[in-house]
C-alpha positions in Angstrom: 17.4 -12.6 23.9 18.1 -13.3 20.2 15.1 -12.4 18.0 14.2 -15.6 15.6 14.2 -15.0 12.1 10.1 -15.8 12.1 9.8 -12.9 14.8 11.8 -10.7 12.3 9.4 -11.7 9.5 6.4 -10.9 11.7 7.6 -7.4 13.0 8.4 -6.5 9.1 4.9 -7.6 7.9 3.0 -4.6 6.4 0.2 -5.3 8.9 0.0 -6.6 12.6 -2.5 -8.1 14.3 -2.7 -8.7 18.0 -5.4 -9.4 20.7 -6.3 -8.4 23.7 -9.4 -10.0 25.0 -12.5 -9.1 23.1 -10.3 -6.3 21.4 -8.6 -6.8 18.1 -5.7 -4.4 17.3 -4.6 -3.9 13.5 -1.4 -1.7 13.1 -0.5 -0.6 9.5 3.3 -1.3 9.9 5.3 0.7 7.3 6.5 3.5 9.3 9.3 4.5 7.1 6.9 5.2 4.6 4.1 6.6 7.0 2.4 3.3 6.7 1.2 4.3 3.0 -1.0 1.6 1.5 0.5 -0.7 -1.1 -0.9 -4.2 -2.5 1.0 -6.0 -0.3 -0.5 -4.2 2.7 -4.3 -4.3 1.2 -3.6 -8.1 0.8 -3.5 -8.5 4.6 -5.9 -5.7 5.9 -9.2 -6.5 4.2 -8.9 -10.1 5.1 -7.8 -9.2 8.5 -11.1 -7.0 8.9 -13.1 -10.1 7.4 -11.8 -12.4 10.0 -12.6 -9.9 13.0 -16.2 -9.6 11.2 -16.4 -13.3 11.5 -15.0 -14.1 14.7 -18.0 -13.6 17.3 -15.4 -13.4 20.3 -14.0 -10.2 18.8 -16.4 -7.4 20.0 -14.3 -4.2 19.0 -11.3 -3.7 16.3 -8.7 -0.7 17.0 -6.8 0.5 13.9 -3.5 2.3 14.4 -0.3 3.0 12.7 3.1 2.3 13.6 5.8 5.1 14.2 5.2 8.5 13.6 2.2 8.3 11.2 -1.3 6.9 11.1 -1.6 6.6 7.3 -0.2 8.9 4.3 -2.8 7.1 1.7 -1.7 5.5 -1.3 1.9 4.6 -1.6 2.2 6.4 -5.5 5.5 4.3 -6.0 3.9 1.0 -5.3 3.4 -1.3 -8.6 0.0 -1.1 -8.5 -0.7 2.3 -9.5 0.9 2.1 -12.9 2.7 4.9 -14.4 1.9 7.7 -16.9 -0.6 6.5 -19.3 -0.7 3.1 -18.0 -1.8 4.8 -14.3 -5.7 3.7 -13.6 -6.5 5.2 -10.4 -10.0 4.3 -10.7 -9.2 0.6 -10.8 -7.1 0.9 -7.8 -9.9 2.4 -6.0 -12.2 -0.3 -7.3 -10.4 -3.2 -6.6 -8.9 -1.9 -3.0 -10.8 1.4 -1.5 -14.1 0.6 -2.2 -14.5 -2.7 -0.5 -12.3 -1.3 2.4 -14.6 1.4 3.0 -17.6 -0.8 2.6 -16.1 -3.4 5.0 -15.5 -0.6 7.6 -19.0 0.8 7.5 -20.6 -2.6 7.9 -18.6 -4.2 10.5 -20.5 -6.1 13.2 -18.5 -4.7 15.9 -17.7 -0.8 16.6 -14.2 0.0 15.1 -11.9 2.8 16.4 -9.3 4.4 14.7 -6.3 5.5 16.6 -4.4 8.2 14.8 -1.2 8.9 16.2 0.2 11.0 13.6 -0.5 12.4 9.5 -3.3 10.9 8.3 -3.5 11.9 4.3 -5.0 11.2 1.7 -6.7 7.9 1.6 -5.2 7.3 4.8 -7.4 10.3 6.5 -10.9 8.9 4.8 -10.0 5.4 6.0 -9.8 6.6 9.5 -13.1 8.5 9.1 -15.0 5.2 7.7 -14.3 4.2 11.2 -16.9 4.7 13.9 -14.7 6.5 16.4 -11.7 8.7 15.4 -9.3 9.1 18.4 -6.5 11.5 17.5 -3.0 12.5 19.3 -2.7 16.0 20.0 0.2 16.0 17.3 -2.0 14.4 14.6 -3.2 15.9 11.7 -5.6 15.2 8.7 -5.2 15.9 5.1 -7.2 15.7 2.0 -4.4 15.7 -0.1 -6.0 14.5 -3.4 -6.1 17.8 -5.2 -2.4 18.3 -4.9 -1.8 15.2 -7.1 -5.0 16.2 -9.8 -7.3 13.5 -8.0 -10.7 13.8 -5.7 -11.1 12.3 -2.4 -11.7 8.8 -2.4 -12.0 5.9 0.3 -15.5 7.1 1.1 -14.4 10.7 1.2 -16.8 12.8 -1.0 -19.7 11.1 1.0 -18.0 11.4 4.7 -17.0 15.0 4.5 -19.9 16.8 3.9 -21.9 14.8 6.3 -19.4 15.1 9.0 -18.4 18.8 8.5 -20.9 20.3 6.3 -20.5 21.4 2.5 -18.5 24.2 3.3 -15.9 22.8 5.3 -16.0 19.8 3.1 -15.2 21.9 0.0 -12.3 24.0 1.6 -10.3 20.6 3.0 -10.7 18.9 -0.2 -9.7 21.6 -2.6 -7.0 23.3 -0.6 -5.7 20.3 0.7 -4.7 22.1 4.1 -3.4 20.4 6.9 -6.2 20.0 9.6 -4.8 19.7 13.1 -6.4 17.3 15.5 -7.6 19.9 17.8 -9.4 21.7 15.3 -10.4 18.5 13.7 -12.3 17.7 16.9 -13.4 21.4 17.1 -15.1 20.9 14.0 -16.9 17.8 14.6 -14.6 15.8 11.9 -13.4 13.3 15.0 -14.6 11.8 18.0 -11.6 13.3 20.3 -8.3 14.4 20.6 -6.1 13.3 23.3 -2.7 13.9 24.8 0.0 11.8 22.5 1.1 9.9 25.7 -2.4 8.7 26.3 -3.8 7.7 22.7 -3.2 4.1 22.9 -4.6 3.8 26.7 -7.6 6.1 26.1 -8.3 4.2 23.1 -8.0 0.5 24.8 -10.3 1.7 27.5 -13.0 2.5 25.0 -12.8 -0.5 22.8 -13.1 -2.4 26.0 -16.1 -0.6 27.1 -17.8 -1.0 23.9 -16.8 -4.6 24.0 -18.9 -5.2 27.2 -21.9 -3.5 25.3 -24.5 -5.1 22.5 -22.5 -5.6 19.5 -25.5 -5.9 17.8 -27.3 -2.6 18.9 -23.8 -0.6 18.4 -23.9 -2.0 14.6 -27.8 -1.3 14.3 -27.2 2.1 15.8 -24.5 3.1 13.0 -27.0 1.3 10.3 -29.7 3.3 11.5 -28.1 6.6 11.6 -26.4 6.2 8.4 -30.0 5.1 6.6 -31.7 8.2 8.1 -29.1 10.5 6.6 -31.0 10.9 3.0 -34.5 10.2 4.8 -37.4 12.6 5.9 -38.4 12.7 9.6 -41.4 10.4 9.1 -39.1 7.7 7.1 -36.9 8.1 10.1 -39.4 7.4 12.7 -40.8 4.7 10.7 -37.2 3.1 10.4 -36.6 3.0 14.0 -39.9 1.5 15.0 -38.8 -1.4 12.7 -35.5 -1.7 13.8 -36.9 -1.6 17.8 -39.3 -4.2 16.8 -36.6 -6.7 15.7 -34.3 -5.5 18.4 -37.0 -6.0 21.1 -37.3 -9.7 20.3 -33.7 -10.5 20.6 -31.6 -11.8 23.7 -29.6 -8.7 24.2 -32.7 -6.8 24.8 -34.2 -9.3 27.1 -30.6 -9.4 29.2 -30.5 -5.7 29.2 -33.7 -5.1 31.1 -33.0 -8.0 33.4 -29.9 -6.6 34.4 -31.5 -3.2 35.0 -34.1 -4.4 37.1 -31.6 -6.7 39.0 -29.2 -4.0 39.5 -26.2 -5.8 38.1 -24.0 -5.7 34.9 -25.4 -7.0 31.7 -23.7 -9.8 29.7 -24.4 -9.0 26.4 -23.9 -11.8 23.7 -25.8 -11.0 20.4 -23.5 -9.9 17.3 
């Protein structure tokens, strides 16, 4: 069968969007450049996340990369970076990475990064902004910033010490050493490391499992944990009571209790 011009154009787009039931999959699609970020990719990526956030039929999002890499970070040859004295990396972070990280951390549904290969620089921290990071055994994570005279961005300075502690965060960020997926799981940087061949099967099963749960409760769980990080114990307890008060008045709680008592699967609808 001959592929149409439109199909070719879609295949060459820097971001592919697919849907399976209540799960949306976003695939970074610049495999020849290890899916490094460009203005063209950013122009599609944030709107795709916004669309998923506002589509009430979407209940989980998967993000992965085409080819042998997840994302190698910012494409340094992209015109957005400028060159030499004209380069304004801060403006690039402010314009693209700050809203991207903020969107990921506030999605109304769980987001899973399926890391199929190298995740470097902003690509690594982009993955870590997701609720779950499931990596192929051959994948790796590299805080590559120090190698080009920069500091971690896309939320890296906030995420790393909270995930693995200050000592490991400093070590990973300063050395820029490659961290294999198995070690990343062992130190708590990511959720799981799985065999390469089963990565997408594992991630899709997790996404569909989460899609059947209360999206509202999952999003509030993320927010409650993040909010509690700088709090003292008493403050966290007080906020738990406040959130549970709101959640207890929701339809999902009523449905969950009714389903439990009736010994049937719950059908959650809040989002």
